[in-house]
N, C-alpha and C positions, 0 to 999 in steps of 0.2 A: 077829282083833283086834276088840274091841268098841269102837264109837264112841259117845260120849255127846254129846248136844246140849242146851244150855241156852239158852232164849230168854227175854229180859227185855223186857217191853213198857213203853213210855213214850210220852208225847204226841209224835206226829210220826214214830214208827217203832218198830222193834224192834232189839235187840242180840242177836246169836247167837254163842254160844261153842261150839266143838266140841273134843273131846278124845278121845284113844284111851287104852286102858289104859296106866297107868304115867306118863302126862303129868300135870303139875300144872295146876290150874285157873286160876292167876293169869297169864294170857297174853292177848295182844290177840286180839280176835275181829273180826268185821266188822259193819258197820251196814247194815241194810236199811231203806229208807224206803218206806212204803206210804201215799201221800197218799189222802185220801178215806175209804173205808169200812173200811180196816184189813186185818189179816192173819189167817190161820187159825193159831191157836196149838195147837189140839188137834182131835181128831176131832169132838167135840161142840160146840166153840166156833165160832160163825159169824162171829166177828170183831167187835171193838169199833171204834167210830169213833176213828181215830188222830189226827186233826187237832185241835189245841188251839183254833185260831181258824179262821174261814172264810177261804178263799183268795181272793185278788184278783190280777188282772193289770193292768198298765198298757198303754196303747196310744197311739201317736202316729204322725203322718206327718211324716217328716223335712222334706218340702217345705213343710209348713205351719209347723212350728216354726222352721225355718231356724237362725239363730245362737242362738236361745233354747232349743235342744233340751235342754241340760243343766238350765236353769231349769225347763222344763216337766216333765222327769223328776223333779226334786226336789219340785215341787209335787204331782205324782201320788203319790210315795212318802209325803209328809207327810200327805196326805189319807187314804191307806190306813191309815197308823198311827193317825191321829186317829179313824177310824171303827172301829178294832179288827180290821182284816184282817191276815192273814198275807200279806205282799206277796211274790209268787212270781217276779216279773220283769217286764221291759218288752218289749213287742213293738213294734218300730220298723218301719214300712212305708215303703218307698221306691217311688214310682210308676214309676220307671225300671226296676224289676225285671221288669215285665210280668206279675207274678202277680196273682191276684184279691186285692183289698185285705183282705178279712176272713178268708180261708181259713186263714192261719197262726194268727190270733187264736182262731178257733173251735176249731181243732185243739188248740192249747195249753190252752185252757179246758177242753176235754173231757178231755184227758190228765191235767190237774192237778185235775179236779173242782172248778173255780173257781166261786165264787158271784157274782163281780162283775168288771167291767172299769172302770178309771178312766181317763178321757181329759182332756186339758187343756181342751178346749172342743168343742162340736159341729162346729166347722170341720174337725176331723180326720177327719170322715166325708164321703162323697160328697154334694155339694150342701148341706153344713152341717146335714144331718138325721140324727138317730139312727136307724139301720136297725132296722125292726121285727123282722127275722129274728134280729138279735143280742139284742134285748130278750126274745125268746121263750126264749133259752138262758141269758142272764145279766142281772143287774142292771147297768145302765150308769150310771155316776156321772161327772158333769162337774165340773171344778175351777172354771171361770169360764164361765157362772154356776154356782154350786154347786147342782146339781139331781140328783135320782135318778130314773131311769126303771126302775121295778121290774117284774119279770116278773109278779108277782101282780096288778098293777094294769092290765095290758093288757086293753082291752075285747075281748070275743069278736068274732071276725070274722063279719060277717053272711053268711048263706047267700044265694047268688045262684042264680037259676033256671038249669037246664041249658041250654046253647046247642048247637044242632046243629053237626056238624062242618063243614057247608058254609057256616056263618055266617048263615043265614037265620033 
């Protein structure tokens, strides 16, 4: 039995149709999403960028938002839409979980090839400070005050002289 595969590419993914000899082509296929850099369509095709807009995640701490959590989430989504991002979801951190606060956010951002993270305010980070390690990976945008901490604007870290292992 010969199997035929047709792949249709569109912004955000590909649609694959498979048929065997004797089957009609007008049937349901399945959708494959390839966020970020795209899919291989043929042997020579190295993949086109599939995402129509840059991706962004939301992040908040439920202990900081409290009863305003839904309002904060709405504000984050609105800002993402206004800035032209493809909003991929909200990462909600609960300090009672015992997990590192930014681990899930960084993992999601890497998996989705996100460009930015949007937070209600700097208070949602430890000590009310935007983490430099996060800014190295993503643009960080705050709703209140509306500010952007861009990866490209991070000043280079200064080189420190080597320190002996014994501390002298």
